[in-house]
ROLUM-374300 format. One line per 5 residues: for each residue x negated, y, z negated of C-alpha. Coordinates in nm, 2 decimals, padded with zeros to 4 digits. Example, Ala and Ser with C-alpha at 12.3 -4.5 7.8 and 13.67 -1.06 7.14 Angstrom:
BEGIN
-01.23/-00.45/-00.78  -01.37/-00.11/-00.71
***
This chain:
BEGIN
06.11/-09.70/03.08  05.83/-09.55/03.34  05.89/-09.35/03.70  05.75/-09.50/03.92  05.61/-09.38/04.24
05.83/-09.48/04.43  06.10/-09.34/04.28  06.04/-09.04/04.22  05.93/-08.98/04.57  06.29/-09.09/04.62
06.48/-08.83/04.36  06.26/-08.55/04.45  06.36/-08.61/04.81  06.73/-08.62/04.72  06.75/-08.36/04.53
06.57/-08.11/04.83  06.80/-08.26/05.01  07.13/-08.18/04.76  06.99/-07.78/04.63  07.13/-07.52/04.78
06.83/-07.23/04.79  06.57/-07.19/04.56  06.83/-06.79/04.55  07.20/-06.94/04.55  07.09/-07.17/04.28
06.88/-06.91/04.06  07.20/-06.79/04.09  07.38/-06.99/03.95  07.14/-07.07/03.63  07.28/-06.74/03.53
06.99/-06.78/03.28  07.17/-06.95/03.06  07.21/-07.28/03.20  07.06/-07.50/03.55  07.19/-07.72/03.81
07.17/-08.14/03.68  07.03/-08.16/04.09  06.71/-08.00/03.95  06.70/-08.27/03.68  06.56/-08.57/03.69
06.90/-08.83/03.70  07.08/-09.15/03.57  07.38/-09.31/03.83  07.41/-08.92/03.87  07.41/-08.83/03.50
07.16/-08.64/03.26  07.00/-08.85/03.05  07.18/-08.77/02.68  06.92/-08.77/02.47  06.71/-08.46/02.70
07.06/-08.32/02.76  07.10/-08.25/02.35  06.75/-08.08/02.32  06.88/-07.81/02.53  07.01/-07.45/02.31
06.84/-07.64/01.99  06.49/-07.52/01.84  06.20/-07.66/01.98  06.08/-07.94/01.76  05.70/-07.92/01.64
05.43/-08.13/01.86  05.29/-08.38/01.67  04.91/-08.38/01.81  04.63/-08.62/01.69  04.35/-08.47/01.94
04.31/-08.17/02.13  04.11/-08.11/02.45  04.10/-07.76/02.50  04.25/-07.50/02.23  04.51/-07.65/01.96
04.85/-07.43/02.10  05.16/-07.49/01.88  05.54/-07.43/01.97  05.54/-07.19/01.65  05.22/-07.02/01.75
05.34/-06.97/02.06  05.69/-06.79/02.02  05.73/-06.45/02.20  05.67/-06.65/02.52  05.75/-06.92/02.78
05.70/-07.26/02.71  05.67/-07.58/02.90  05.54/-07.90/02.75  05.43/-08.17/03.04  05.46/-08.51/02.82
05.21/-08.72/03.10  04.96/-08.98/03.11  04.63/-09.07/03.31  04.83/-09.36/03.43  05.14/-09.23/03.52
05.16/-09.18/03.94  05.36/-08.92/03.96  05.22/-08.76/03.61  04.84/-08.73/03.79  05.02/-08.57/04.21
05.18/-08.33/03.90  04.86/-08.19/03.76  04.77/-07.96/04.10  05.12/-07.77/04.03  05.05/-07.75/03.70
04.75/-07.56/03.76  04.86/-07.33/03.99  05.18/-07.24/03.73  04.82/-07.15/03.48  04.68/-06.95/03.72
05.00/-06.76/03.85  05.19/-06.70/03.58  04.97/-06.73/03.21  04.93/-06.35/03.24  05.29/-06.29/03.24
05.35/-06.49/02.93  05.33/-06.89/02.98  05.19/-07.09/02.81  05.15/-07.46/02.94  05.06/-07.77/02.66
04.98/-08.11/02.76  05.13/-08.40/02.57  04.96/-08.77/02.63  05.10/-09.07/02.57  04.98/-09.21/02.22
04.96/-09.60/02.34  04.69/-09.60/02.64  04.49/-09.37/02.89  04.37/-09.14/02.60  04.02/-09.24/02.72
04.01/-09.15/03.02  04.19/-08.79/03.02  03.89/-08.60/02.96  03.71/-08.71/03.30  04.09/-08.65/03.43
04.08/-08.26/03.31  03.75/-08.23/03.44  03.76/-08.34/03.79  04.13/-08.23/03.79  04.05/-07.84/03.67
04.29/-07.85/03.39  04.32/-07.55/03.26  04.54/-07.58/02.99  04.52/-07.75/02.69  04.56/-08.09/02.66
04.72/-08.36/02.34  04.70/-08.71/02.21  05.09/-08.78/02.07  05.01/-08.90/01.77  05.05/-09.29/01.66
05.38/-09.45/01.73  05.47/-09.17/01.96  05.58/-08.90/01.70  05.64/-08.61/01.95  05.79/-08.84/02.25
06.05/-09.03/01.97  06.16/-08.62/01.84  06.21/-08.52/02.22  06.35/-08.81/02.30  06.18/-08.92/02.60
06.35/-09.11/02.84  06.10/-09.09/03.16  05.74/-08.97/03.25  05.72/-08.78/03.40  05.87/-08.50/03.14
05.86/-08.12/03.14  06.07/-07.97/02.87  06.10/-07.58/02.95  06.12/-07.31/02.59  06.21/-06.94/02.63
06.03/-06.70/02.45  06.26/-06.76/02.09  06.16/-07.11/02.05  06.52/-07.23/02.23  06.52/-07.63/02.49
06.63/-07.48/02.75  06.58/-07.72/03.01  06.44/-08.10/02.93  06.34/-08.36/03.21  06.30/-08.14/03.52
06.21/-08.25/03.83  05.81/-08.12/03.89  05.94/-07.92/04.19  06.16/-07.77/03.98  05.96/-07.67/03.73
05.88/-07.32/03.86  06.20/-07.22/03.93  06.34/-07.25/03.52  06.00/-07.05/03.43  06.08/-06.78/03.66
06.42/-06.77/03.57  06.29/-06.79/03.15  06.02/-06.51/03.24  06.27/-06.23/03.32  06.49/-06.32/03.02
06.48/-06.02/02.76  06.27/-06.09/02.44  06.37/-06.15/02.12  06.52/-05.88/01.96  06.65/-05.73/02.26
06.46/-05.53/02.51  06.29/-05.68/02.81  05.98/-05.88/02.78  05.81/-05.69/03.00  05.85/-05.36/02.83
05.78/-05.51/02.47  05.51/-05.67/02.61  05.32/-05.35/02.71  05.45/-05.14/02.43  05.27/-05.36/02.22
04.92/-05.53/02.47  04.88/-05.18/02.71  04.59/-05.14/02.48  04.37/-04.78/02.54  04.35/-04.85/02.88
04.64/-04.96/03.01  04.76/-05.35/03.11  04.63/-05.38/03.42  04.26/-05.39/03.28  04.34/-05.72/03.08
04.34/-06.10/03.16  04.74/-06.10/03.10  04.82/-05.75/03.16  05.03/-05.61/02.84  05.11/-06.05/02.77
04.74/-06.09/02.62  04.73/-06.27/02.33  04.78/-06.10/02.07  04.47/-06.15/01.90  04.27/-05.95/02.11
04.52/-05.67/02.08  04.45/-05.71/01.72  04.11/-05.72/01.72  04.08/-05.34/01.91  03.98/-05.05/01.72
03.82/-05.24/01.45  03.41/-05.31/01.39  03.33/-05.59/01.55  03.23/-05.93/01.38  02.91/-06.10/01.36
02.73/-06.35/01.58  02.79/-06.71/01.45  02.51/-06.89/01.65  02.41/-07.28/01.68  02.11/-07.17/01.91
02.08/-06.95/02.21  01.98/-06.98/02.61  01.73/-06.68/02.67  01.59/-06.44/02.41  01.92/-06.43/02.07
01.90/-06.07/01.98  01.71/-05.87/01.72  01.98/-05.92/01.49  02.06/-06.24/01.56  02.40/-06.23/01.46
02.43/-05.93/01.41  02.47/-05.64/01.75  02.23/-05.36/01.71  02.42/-05.00/01.71  02.38/-04.75/01.98
02.46/-05.02/02.23  02.76/-05.07/02.42  02.79/-05.47/02.41  02.96/-05.69/02.61  03.07/-06.03/02.55
03.24/-06.29/02.69  03.33/-06.62/02.59  03.37/-06.92/02.85  03.36/-07.27/02.83  03.16/-07.47/03.07
03.47/-07.75/03.17  03.76/-07.49/03.30  03.65/-07.40/03.64  03.88/-07.08/03.58  03.66/-06.96/03.36
03.31/-06.99/03.43  03.44/-06.83/03.82  03.55/-06.51/03.60  03.24/-06.53/03.38  02.98/-06.55/03.75
03.16/-06.22/03.87  02.97/-06.05/03.57  02.69/-06.10/03.71  02.67/-05.82/03.93  02.72/-05.60/03.64
02.49/-05.65/03.43  02.23/-05.57/03.63  02.35/-05.27/03.74  02.38/-05.18/03.37  02.11/-05.35/03.27
01.86/-05.04/03.20  02.12/-04.78/03.16  02.15/-04.97/02.73  02.43/-05.24/02.79  02.38/-05.55/02.68
02.56/-05.86/02.80  02.58/-06.18/02.61  02.80/-06.49/02.70  02.99/-06.72/02.41  03.00/-07.11/02.49
03.25/-07.30/02.38  03.14/-07.54/02.21  03.41/-07.81/02.11  03.34/-08.05/02.38  03.06/-08.22/02.34
02.87/-08.21/02.67  03.01/-07.84/02.66  02.63/-07.70/02.57  02.42/-07.89/02.78  02.67/-07.82/03.12
02.63/-07.43/03.01  02.24/-07.48/03.02  02.25/-07.70/03.37  02.43/-07.36/03.46  02.25/-07.10/03.37
01.91/-07.26/03.51  02.07/-07.34/03.84  02.22/-06.98/03.89  01.87/-06.77/03.71  02.07/-06.58/03.48
01.89/-06.31/03.22  02.18/-06.30/03.04  02.16/-06.47/02.66  02.38/-06.67/02.57  02.43/-06.82/02.32
02.61/-07.15/02.18  02.93/-07.13/01.94  02.91/-07.27/01.55  03.12/-07.51/01.54  03.36/-07.49/01.23
03.61/-07.73/01.11  03.88/-07.60/00.92  04.27/-07.66/00.73  04.55/-07.71/00.99  04.79/-07.40/00.95
05.08/-07.43/00.68  05.32/-07.66/00.84  05.15/-07.79/01.09  05.12/-08.17/01.10  04.77/-08.23/01.33
04.57/-08.20/01.15  04.23/-08.02/01.06  04.07/-07.84/01.36  03.75/-07.76/01.47  03.71/-07.41/01.55
03.44/-07.20/01.77  03.36/-06.97/01.41  03.28/-06.69/01.71  03.59/-06.70/01.89  03.82/-06.73/01.64
03.67/-06.43/01.45  03.70/-06.24/01.77  04.08/-06.37/01.84  03.99/-06.54/02.14  04.25/-06.84/02.24
04.19/-06.93/02.60  03.88/-06.91/02.77  03.79/-06.70/02.96  03.78/-06.39/02.75  03.55/-06.05/02.77
03.56/-05.83/02.50  03.36/-05.50/02.53  03.22/-05.31/02.20  03.10/-04.96/02.23  02.80/-04.76/02.02
02.95/-04.78/01.73  03.01/-05.12/01.70  03.41/-05.12/01.69  03.58/-05.34/01.94  03.77/-05.15/02.20
03.87/-05.31/02.45  03.94/-05.71/02.46  04.01/-05.97/02.72  03.87/-05.78/03.03  03.88/-05.86/03.40
03.55/-05.89/03.56  03.71/-05.66/03.83  03.77/-05.42/03.55  03.48/-05.49/03.26  03.27/-05.18/03.47
03.53/-04.89/03.46  03.56/-04.96/03.11  03.18/-04.91/03.06  03.18/-04.61/03.24  03.43/-04.46/02.98
03.24/-04.58/02.71  02.89/-04.45/02.90  03.04/-04.13/02.91  03.14/-04.04/02.51  02.94/-03.95/02.24
02.69/-04.18/02.01  02.99/-04.19/01.73  03.27/-04.35/02.01  03.61/-04.21/02.09  03.94/-04.35/02.18
04.14/-04.60/01.89  04.12/-04.50/01.56  04.05/-04.79/01.25  03.70/-04.91/01.30  03.56/-04.89/00.93
03.82/-05.20/00.92  03.59/-05.49/00.93  03.77/-05.76/01.18  03.85/-06.07/01.01  04.03/-06.36/01.15
04.11/-06.74/01.01  04.27/-06.83/01.33  04.19/-07.14/01.52  04.12/-07.05/01.90
***
């Protein structure tokens, strides 16, 4: 059944008129369940197939293709996950996209993972253009033929939002689009698995050498970025370059500080963050600091877009085209082999943008740095002896088989 625009608007209006205030409704939710009025209803009742999912472990998604980074339920455990079942032919789905994008901007750094799952039957041919035109900043996957994911989640209408807590348990299934954010706020505030507040656990694991305020995502930045710190910087795997390739090719020069920024031309938020680095590069280029861009290469026209962008902006820093490799699916995954950016994977980069700073000894010192904090990190590293200070573990090479 497809919910049309008229029904969608009428349902949303009824919800808005019948709800208590947001604060009172959140109190009613109590961190355990949410009011029925927050869901799409059928003759005043919730859909049984969706309600039955709640309180149970979230099923794995079965995805044929990805626009953006392959993202799994299991791989996102410890974070709050929202799965949006949608389609380009669904008017209410498309109308909800701007709010989805805003939620990712607002809560992505606090531990929110957003995944779009597109209908397997029709509309996928328009998905790539819609991702670009709407500025979708979260991964979008095509459901397996026959709708394996929609069947696993008992879908009854489009869009269907599923909210999953940090333990991997479905907490809300079939939410109206206007209530998804309210549920996200509740789940983000709850305790992380194993006790203790989610914020405290994340802070102890992810604050890094420079403090959480330095990183995109704060203390909840991706695990891959946290794990690369203190290790020797991996070699670069470039297909081609804009500007002059470094003298060492894939090997970073020793004795200089290097700033690597991983970007995706298909994501506007990625390019805006990248633009902020231009004045920093000009300031430190004469002080032995090397800046480089690493371009996501999994989408066909990404490199062409990056070349046009570099020319239009008159960029002076070298930018490499990452090498794409096809790797076997992770154990237990139903998604099939994954196309992976080799350099991004080696550095633990799952999402764009990501800026990584390497000290003069060749050790990764900060991974996932905010553009407005890059200068402060560089200044600290410039003040150190050439041998490098800070975190230990510099003799251990960094390796990664993660898909990003």
